[in-house]
N, C-alpha and C positions, 0 to 999 in steps of 0.2 A: 503584431510584433510590439515589443516595448521600446518607445523611442524617448531617449532622454531629453531630446529639444524639441519643444513645442512651437507654436507659431512665433515667429520674431516680433517683438515690440521694442521697447527703448533698449539699446545697446550701450555698453562701453567700448573702449578701444579694442578690446579683445573681439568684440563681434557677439560676446554673451549677453544676453539680458534675463532679468528676474524672471520674466513669464516663460522663459525657455525650459524651467524646469517644473512649472506646473501643471503640465500633461504628462509627467512620468508615469507610466503604468496605466495608461487609459485602458479601461476594460470593454473593447468592443461596443455593442449596441446599447449597454446601460451608461455609457459616458461616465461611468464612475474612475475616478482617478485612484492611484495607489495612496496618495496623501488622503483622499477620501476614505478608503479603506482603514487606514490607520486612525482616523478621527472616529469611525465606527467601531473599531476596536476599543479604543479609548473610553467612548460613550458606554459600551457594554460593560466593561470594567468598572465604571463609577455607579453603574446601576447595582453593583454588589454581586456580580456573577463571576465567583470564584472558580478557578480551572487548575487541575491537577497538572503537576509536571511530569506527564506520560505521555507517551506515543505508541502508535501502532505502526508496524511495517506489516502490509498484507502482500504476500507471496502468493500470486496466481499461477496455477499450472494449468495453461489453457488447453482445451480440448477434452477435458475430463479424465483426470488421473486414476488409474487403476487403484482402489483400495487395498486390492489383495496383495498385490506385489510391492506396494508402498509399507502400510503399517498396519495390516491383518492378514499375515501369510495364510493362516489356516493349515499348516502342514499335516494335522490329521485327517483333512478331508481327501475325498477320493481324488485322484491324479488330474481328472479334467477341471477340477475346482480349486486345487491348492495352487500357492505361488509357484510360478515356473522358474523363479530365481532362488527359491529356497528362503532360508531365513537366518537371522543372526541373533544371539543372545546378547541382549543389552545389559548395561551396567545395572538395571533395575531387576532383580531376581524374578525369574519366571516370565518376564516380558520380552517378546520375541517381535522384531520388525522383519521387513524385507530384506534379503540376503544381499542387495546391492548398497546396503547402506550402514556398513560397518562403523563408519566414523561417528554417524548419528548415534548408533547404538552405544557408544561408549560416552555419549552426551546425553542419553537418555534420563538421566536424573535432572537435566535441565528442560524437560519435554514433557508434554503430555499428549497421548495419541487417543483421539476420540474415535471409538469404534462403533456407536451409534446415531452417527451424523447422518440424517435422511430427509428427503424433501418430496420425491416422487415424480418431478418433473425432468424426463429424460431428454429435453431438447438442449442444444447448445445455448441458444440465446435466452430461452425460458428459464433454464436452470442457471444461468449466469445472473439474470435478473433477480431470482429467488435468493440467491446465495448475496449479492451484493446490497439487496435492500430488506430482505426479511419477507417479502411478499411475493406471491405466485403471480405470474403474468403469462400464460399461455400465449397469447396473440404476440409476443415478442418474437416467437419463432417464424410468425408470418410478415415479419419487417415492422412491427408496429413499435413507437418509441416507449421508452419507460414511463412509468406511471408513479414511482415513488423516489425520493432522492437517496443517494448511496449514503454509506456510513461515513466516507471521508467527508462530503458536503455537508453532513449533520455535524460532524466535529467543528467544521470551518464556520458555520453559522452559530453555533454555541460559543465556540471560543473567540470568534472574530476571524476575519479572512488572513490575517497576519500577527505574528507575535509581537506583543505590545514592546518589548525591548529590542530585540534583534530585527523587528521587520520580516523575518522569514515567513514566507506563505504556510498557513497551517495545513492544507491539504495540497500535496505534491504528487503528480502523476509522473513516473519515469517511464510507463508505457501504458498505452490506453487500454480500456475495456469496456465493453457495452455495459450501460447502468451504472457508471462510475460518476454520474453528474448530479446536479442539485435539483432538478424538476422544479417543483413549486417554491423551492426556496429562493431561487434567483440566481442568475448567472454570476453574480457577485461571488458565490461560493462554489462555483466550477474550479477543478484542479487546477494548480500551476503546473502547467506541461513542459517538463523540461526538453522534451524532443521538439519544441516549437510547434507542434501541430495544433494547439486548442484554438477555438473560434472565440473564445470570449476570456481568455486567461491574461495574465501578467506574463510576459516572454521577455527574456533578453535580447538585444539587438542582433546578436548571433545564435543559432539554434543550438540549444545546449547539448544536442547529440554531437556536435562538433567541438565540446569541450576536451575531447581526447587531444585536438590540437591547441593544447593549452596555452602556448606561447602566443598565438594570435589573438587568444580572449584576454589574456593579461595585459598584451600590449595595447588592445583597445582601451581597456580600465585605466592604464597608466596615462594614456593620452588625454583621457577625459579627466583625470585627476589633476594634470598639470594646467589644463585648461581652467578649471575651477580654481586652482590656487592662484592662478594669474590673474582671474577676474575678480576675485573677492565677492563674487556673487552670492556665497553662501549667508554672508552676513545680512542679506536682505529677506532671507526666506523665513517663514514661521516654523515652528517646531515639527509640525507634520510633514511639511516639504522637506525639511531636513532630514526627518527621518526615513522619508522615500529615497533621498540621494544616497544616505549611509546604508540603505539596503542594498543598492547597487553597486556602491562602490566599496563597502565595508564588509559587514558580516556575511551576505550573499555571496560576495566574491569569495570570502574564506571557505563557505561551507561548500560550494560547488567546485572549489580548486582540490582536487585530490593530490596535487603536488605538494600540498602542505602537509600531508602524512609523511611519517618516515618510510623511506624506501622498502624496509623490511615488511612493513605493515601492507603497503600496496602490493609488494610481491606475494605475500601470503594470500590475500584476497585475490588476486588475478591468477595464480598458477593453478592450473587444471580445473578451472570452474565455469568455462565457458562463456564468460561475462557476467554470469551470475554474482560472483563474489565481488566484482567491482561495484555493481549495483548495489549490493547491500552494504559496502563500504559507503557509498554515496548516502544511502538512505541513513546510515547511522550519523554520518556527519550531518546531514539535515535534521535529524531528530535532536542531536546534541546542541544545534543553533536555534531549535524552538518549534521545528514542525510537529505537527500533531498525528498527521495520517500521512503515509507514503505506500503508495501502490506500485508493483511491478508486475511484470508477466514473464516466466520462464517457461520455454517449450523446445528444448533442444533436442529434436528428432525429426526425422522426415514429416511426420504427421502431427507435430506437436504431441500432446497426450491423447490424441485421438485414434489409438492403436487398434484398429479393426483387423489388419493384417500383419503377420510376420512380427509379432510383438516383442520376441525376445531380443533380437539385435537392437531395437529401438530403445528398449529399457537399458541396455548395456552402453548405449551412447547417452542416455538422458541422465541416469540415475547417478553415476559416480561424480561428474561435476556437482550435482546438486548437493551430494552427501558432503563433499568437501567445503563448499561454500557455506553451507549451514553449520558444520562444525567449527570452520574457522570463524564465522561471525558470532556465534555462540561463546566461543572462548573469548573473543576480543571483548564482548559485553561484559564478560565475568571479570577480565582483567581491568576493565575500566570501571567497574562498580555501576553498571547500567542494567544489570539483568532485571532489576525491579521496576526500571523506569521504560523500558520499551517491551511491548510485546509483539512476536513474531506470530503471525498466523499464516499456515500453509494450506491451501485448499484450491478447489476448482469447482466446474458447474455441475459435476456429479461423479459417480464412480464408474465401474465397468461392470459388464456382466459376470456374475460369478463362474459360470461354465465357459471354459475356452471354446471359442466357436471354430468351425470347420476351417478358417483360414490362419489359424494358430494366433488369433487375436481375442479381444474382448470388445463388446459393444457398448452403448450407452447404458447406464443404469442409476436411476434417481433414487430407488428405493434404499439405497445405501452408499454413503459418499465419502470421500477423503478429507481429513481433517486433523492437522496436528497443531499445536501452540507451544510457545516457549516464551518465558518471562513475565513480564507484565506485574510482577507482584502476586501472581496466582501460584496455586499448588501445583508443582511440577514433580516429575519422578512416577508417573502413573499412566495406565491404560484408563479412559473414561468410557464407561457404558461397555456392551458386548453384543457381538453380532451372532447369529444363529451359526449352526455347525459347518454350513457351506459358504459362510459370507454373503447372504442373500438379503437379508433385513435385519433390523435391530432385534436382540433377543430381549435387552432391557428397553426401558422407554425410550423414545426416538428423541434425540437432540436435534431440534430444527433451526434452520437459519435465525428465526427471530430469537431464539435462545442464545446464539452464538452473538447475536448483535446486542442482547441485553449485557451480556459478559463484557463486550467490547466498552459498551456505554459505562458499566463499572469501573473498568480499567481507566477510562479516560475522566472519570468523574462526572459524566453527564447524568443529570436526574431522570430516572426511569418514566417520570410523567410529563417531560418536557413537551410542548405542543408549540406550533406556528401556524400562522394563517396560510391557507393554499391560495390559488388564484382568484377564487370567488369569495374571498374574505372568511371562510370557514376555518375554525380551528382545528388543527389535524396532529394527534398523537405522533411523534417521530417513531416510537416503538410500536410493533403491531400488537393488537390485543393478544393477551394469553403468554406472552413472552416471560420467561424465567431464566434467571440465572444458571449457568451450568454448577449446580450445587457442589459438585466434587473440586471445582476447581477455586471457589472464594471461600 
């Protein structure tokens, strides 16, 4: 937990001492403080490592979303293969997506639907590791820990753990996923966990899952502000300590405080979106304030997206809120001029079996997976790649997780040849060998 107050040393009449602020943001076992992270970010900037003013919001559909009923309906296939929810014609001529996404269909000129995304690992944990890191790791399904850093942690390592002006963490986790950590990059580059569950992260004194009770959070910050104003202690802090306090009491407070949005905007994001819209609004605010990579999970059905049985009612529960949330989000980005600044990635650990099973569901299927993107300055309004007639495997060249990773590097301005040393001191390329940009998008 993040503690504004360190160990007591010399105090004035208010009871506040200069050293009270020097442990702001202590990071677990590393002993690294938030001021230390800000110094690290400053040092990286002085080394001539420019970063692009772009961000990624990673929307994870936990459980393995069906590619057929989402973005590749295959209505010309036999009944046991085609989408059980039909399809909708999108704004892009000739492009159809799943029938429960009419609002996204109207926004399809702002999206790209990748229909040849594949990796072959049909295990929940193994598939998650593959998509999150670009590297296959089958032992993950036997409980083994990750073996590579996630894309969010890579962004944090390259850009620095915090934005140099606002102090906002580069990598923010709204909800946790397997293999979303830093591995050999070090725990300083783990995600900032807004749920207060991270072991080695910066966290506010109150878990931010309780930020819905915003009056209590703001009252807490107001009390701290009054104490600081009364003590005059800020005058004795160096620039990085002051920036750390500003992070907590200034820009961070504003970014996490959804009450600062117009009520109409909050209502648009919240109405009929099962919480996903509110998370997307929070993510957009964080990106505006300087976050580079934000992850969240959406799984609004009895089995998440792991729909082995009785799939139809679960799809009817999960898809309409997602449809509305994403359409509102994309419209909001467009109105704010942020469409080229923020890339939305929608994916999960794998797809589902093309043939509907005997329980009216679909099972795990790594040979073809679900992937859609929006924004980020990429070429939108298209389907990328093609699956075969029954949505079993890619008909065109497979697009692999490492290719998605290379494309995200491109959006974030990360050099494709970037290397860092692992625990043994050996240099490791962050991008897996053979990764290629998704050519249709760049």
